[in-house]
N, C-alpha and C positions, 0 to 999 in steps of 0.2 A: 513612495520613495524616500531611503534613508539616506542623507548625505554622511550619518555619523559623527555627526557633532549633537549631543546629548544636550539637548535644552531643559529649564527647570519645568519642573509640573505640580503645578496646583494639585492638593488632594480632592479626590472628591469625583464624583460623575454627574455630567452634566443631563439635565432633563430629555431623555428622549423621545420628540414626535413624531406619530407613528400617523402620518397623514398621508394618502392616497395623492399622486402629483397630478397634473391633468394630462391628458396625453398629446403629444408634439409632433408637429413633421417631421420627419426626418431630411427630407430634401423638397425644394422649391419642386424639380421637377423629378420626380419620380422615375428612380432606375430600379430594377429587379436586380440585379448584381451573380444571378443564379446561385447565390448562396446556399449551401447544404445542410440540413439539421434540421430540429424541432424549435429551437429559440438561440439567440444569442442574450447571452447578460451581462450587463456590464457596471462594475461599479463607480464611483465619482465621488471623491472628496470636496464638499462644498465650502471647509472651512479654512482651504488654505488658496491662495495664487502660486504661481512660480515663482513673482519676484518675493515671498512671504519667507526663502530660502537666503535671502538677501537683508531686506530689511526688518523681516520678522512681522511686517503688517498684514494682518488679515482683513477681510469683508465686513467685519464688525456685523451690526445690524439687517445689511442690505440682504432682502430675500430672495435677491437672482439665486444666492449660493445658498444652495443646500445639499446635504448629502443624499444620495439618491442610489434604488439599484433599478436599472432600467431595463424590462424585458422588450423586446424585438421580435416578432413571431417571424417565423421563415416558412413558402418564402417572401422574400420584404417586397411589402405593398407600401412604405412611408408610416405606417403604424409602432408606435414606440408608446409604454407605457412606463412611470417611472413613480416608486414609490421611496416615501423617506426613509432610509434606513441608515442608522449611523455605521461609517467607515471611516479607515483614516489611508490616508498615500505615505505616511512615516516609518512604511515597514516596504520589502518586498512588493510587488503585485502579485501575491497571493495570500487576500485575504477574503477569501470567497473558494469555497468547493459546493459543485452538486452532485447530489444522489447519482447512484447509477444509472436509474429511469428516469432521469431529469425531473422528476416530481418535487425537487426541494431545493433550497440553496442555504447553504452558511454563511453568514458572514460575521465577521469580525471587528475589532474595534482597537487599535494600539494606542488611538488619542481618541477620547469624548468629545460629541460637538460642542462647540464654543459657547458658552455660557452671552445671555443677554448682555450686551454692552463690552465684551471683548475684542481689543484693539489689536493685540499683540499674541505671537503664538503661546509666549509663555504663560497667557491666560488661559489655555487650553487644559483643560485636567487630564491625566493621563485613561488610559478606554479602560475597561473589562471586561466589555458585552460582548456576547456571541448569541445570534440572532437565527433563530430558522423562519424560512419564508418557502410555504406552500405554494408549489409552481403548477397545482395539477391543471389549472388552466393558466397559459401564461397571460392571457389578457386581463383576469383577476387575479394580481397575487397577493396574497393575505400573510402578516406576521401572525404565526398561529403559538410562538416558544421562543423565550430569551431564557437568560443564565448568565452571572455574572461570576466571573472569574476570577481567582483571586491576585493572577499577575499578569500583567499586560501584556496581551499576544501579537505575535510575530507574524506567524503564516500558520495556513490549514489545511489538511487537506481530509480524505473522506475514504476509507477503507472499500475498495473493489467490489464486497458483499456489500454495501452500506448500510453496515452496524453497528461501528466505529467511526469516531472522528478524530484526528490527531493535531495536537495543537502547541507549535515551542512557544515559550512567552518569555519573556527576558524583565527582569524588574524595572520599574521606574526607578530615576534620580535619587541617590543618596536611599538606596532602601537594601534589606539586608535579606531580601527574599531570594531565593535560589532561581537559577534558568533550570528550566525544567523542560520535558515532556509531558504533554495531559492527554490522554484518552478520555475519551466519551461515549462510553455507549448510548445507542440510538437507537429504539424502537418506537414507530412510528412517530408519531408527534412528541414522543417523549426524550427529554435531554436524561440520562443520567448522570451522575453523580460522578465528576472525572476524577479518574486515576493518577497521582502527580509524581512522575519518577526524575526527581534532580540530575542533570545530568551526570555533576560531579560524582553521584552514588552508582551512577554505571561504568564507571572507569573511565569517563572521559576526561583527563587533565585537563585543568587552565592553562589558559600563557597568559602570562600578567596580570595575574588575578582575573580577566576575565572570560569565557567562553564566546559568551556573543551567537548564540543561534540564530540565522535569519531564513531559514526555509528548513520545511518538513514534508515530505510526500513518501506514499506506500509507493514498492514493488506492485507490479501488474497481479502478482502470485496473491498479494497479501500479506504473504509472511513476512515482509521486512520492510525495514524503513531508513528512509536515507535525512540526514539531517546534513546543514551545510552551516561550519562557522567559521565566519566572513573574517574575522581578525586573526583567524590559527590559521588560515590557508589549510584548511584541511574538511574532509567531507569524512562522516563516520555514518556506518551502517549498521543496523540492529535488527534482531531477529526477534519479532513478535510471536509469544503464544497464548492466546484467546482462550478463556472459559467461560461461562453462562454469566457470571457476574464478574468476575476478575479477569486480569489479564499481567502477565510478567512481558519485559523485554530483560535484552542482554548484548552485550556487543556480538558484531557480526564480521569477523575479520577485524584487520589494522584500519586504524585511520588512514586516508589517502590524502597527501598533500599533494596541493597543487596549487595554479597560479594565485597572486595574491587577490584577496578579496572574494572571494568564491559565495556570492549574493544569492543566488536561484540556480535551479537546475530543473533535470527532468529524466526519467526514466527512459528508455525506447520501448515503446509498446509491447516486444516481445520480452522484455524483463533483461536482456544478456549485458546492455547498457548502462551507464547514469551518465550523463553530461550536465557539466556544472560551467554555469556564466562566471566568470571572472572577471568584477569589473576591476580594480586596480588603481583603489581611491589612494591617496595619501592621508593614513589618520594622524601625522604629525602634523600637517596644515592646521593653521586657523582661523581659515577663511573658504568661502564655497570656491573663489576662483583658483587659490591654489590647491585645495583639497581634488579637486577634478581632474583626473591624470592627461597628459598629454601625450600620452602614449593609448595603441588600441586595447579595448579588452579582451580576450581571450571566451575561448572555448577548451574545453577539456573533456575527452571519451574515459570513461574508466569503464575498464572490461569486469564484470562482475564474478564472481566463485560461486555457486550456491549448488555444485553435486557434492559427494562425498568422493568422488575421484579426483575433485578440484584441489579438495581439500585433506588436511592431516589433522589426526586428534584437536578436532573441532578448531582450526586454525587455518582462515584463509586468507590469502596474498590478493586483495583486489591489485589493479594492472592499469595506467594511466597509458593508453593506447597512443593520441594525440592530442595536444594542443595546437589549435588555431587559431590568430588575430581574426575579431571581427572587426569592429570599428568605436570609437572613443562612448566612454559611458554606457555601455550595454547595459540593461539591469535584466529584461523579461528574455525569455526562451521559449520554444514551441516547437514540438517534431510533430510531424505529417503521421496521420493514420496509421499507413502503410511502413513507416520506420525510418523511409528512403533520404529525407528531407528534416533539416534543422533552419531555423529564421529566429534571430535575435533582431529585439528593438532597440535603436542606438538612440542614444539622449544629444550625444555631443555638447555643445557647450550652450543649448538652447536656453537651458537657465539661467544662463546669465544676463545682466542689465545689456539691451544694445550698442551703450557707451561702452563696453569693454571691450579690450584688445584681443580678448577669448572667444568674443560671444560669435556664434553658427546661427547664421539662420535657419538654416535644413538640420534635420536629422535623417538618419538612415534604417535602412533594415538590411541587415547582412542575411544570405541565403548560403545556404551551403549541402553538401549532396554527402549523406551518409553510406560507406560500404559497411553492410550487417556484417559479412564475412571478415574483415579484418578490423573491424572497427577506425578506420582512416577517415577521415574528415576531409572533403576537398570544397574551398570556398569557391563561392560562385563568382560574387561579386555586392557592392554593396550600391543602395538602390533609394536617393535621397527625394523628400517631401518637405514640404513646408509645416512645422506644427512645433509645438513647444512641450518638452518632456513626454513624448511618448514611451510608455513603460511596460502594460500590457501587451502579449500579443500572443496568437493562437492562429493555429490553420482551422477549414472549417468540415464539414463532416466526411467532406471527398477528400479532403488533401488539395485542392484544386484553387484555393484562394487562401490569401493573408490575408488577416485584420488586427489594425495596429491600433490600442486604444491609447488617443492622446488627450492630453491633459487641459491646453487650452493652443490659441492661435493669434497671432501677433496683430493688432489693428484691427479686432473683430468688432464689429458696433455692439453686439450683444455678449455677455458671458455663455460660452460655449465650450465644451469638450467636443469630441469628434469621434467615430471608429473609420480610418482610411483601409481603405479596400483594394487589395489587388489581389489580381489574376494570376496563378503559377502556369507557363509556357513552359513545357516541355520539348516542344518540335518547334523549327530545325533546331534549336539547342537551349537549353535550360534556363530561365531568366524568369524575372516579374514583372508584370503590366499592373500599370497603376488603373485605377477605375472610378474611384472617386470616393467620396465621403457621406457617412452618415452623423447628423448632426446628433447631439446627446447632451444632458446638462454637465455644466463644467466641472472640470474635476477629475474625467475618467480615467481611471489609474490600470483597471483590469479588466478583460473579457473574456468569456469563456463560452463555447457554444455546446448546448447538447444534441448529441448524435439522434 
């Protein structure tokens, strides 16, 4: 999560400790939940606390707080396996991507792991590391490749064919480096040299001197990419042309204006629509409390034009079909495998100190029904639960469950993050039913399911 307050960062990258953490029990009393897929994979940032956004203090040398990648084999039996992999919560919950066959995870860090003796978030250097983790056996994950990027990354996604990574990068504070899209060829366990495309060179004009790309995703066809520009309130689409060793990208249609602060998004499985999750922060504010919105975030549904019949002379005008309110401070968004349901994870004001008049103890999930024929989005409701900073969200492989990565919990006796498990009920009416929690390392901020 990034509240939009750029903090000073020291140069350099902290040493990455690659140690396999011990397996931990998911629950004292094991519940199966009937989650479908090969496994769940969770990214946890151990360098930050929720309170770090307010007071800047980090866990220092406390060994209970470590960056982790956690694997949970399905069906769930209580087994979780965690590996120390550097990652950061200072971006959207999109710092991890899975290969199409589920045999590899790719993880980026926008901030490096905290140095020994560090006590303040300003002590954490910018991150530039890309890590490939072999998940051929999810019970024995192994780091097999790493690459240092030139610019701190914000978000990552993998081509549907599994042979290209797309990463959007933003420069560190006081840097002259351009914001860019980087495309990295992938062959087996080998990461190729990045191809860098500065966003301004693609004809994407900067607003107020900045683009601030926060999110990137491949279209299901692999032919296009979406990039969210959260300070410009726009989404841009690019056409991708691959080659054996090179690739090119160009603008695909006009940029699309949506509600303020489109932080993340998601293509529908059929590629017909792109949904943008618009946080609506106040970037003119000088504190966390005033920066967090006092109105609901929104979801915009963009109808994509992909055929020659829908475009003229290589010019396509994508159209916003609907914009619907979710709940306050929505960050993560998920679409069910059949494309009919949409869910957002809404932090509300759980990040604020409990003594703040704006503090909320409960976060929520917003559930929507998407009409594939018309692009209309119908909100079903908000479903509350206790948890601090829920960010990443996903459906399981069947779409019968919603899983939310939650950063931490109030008054927890031990540092812990969690996966909040909800069942999707379609009869007699569409809603969500809470099922329980799987404990994972503190700082959980993204969860994915391998089908």
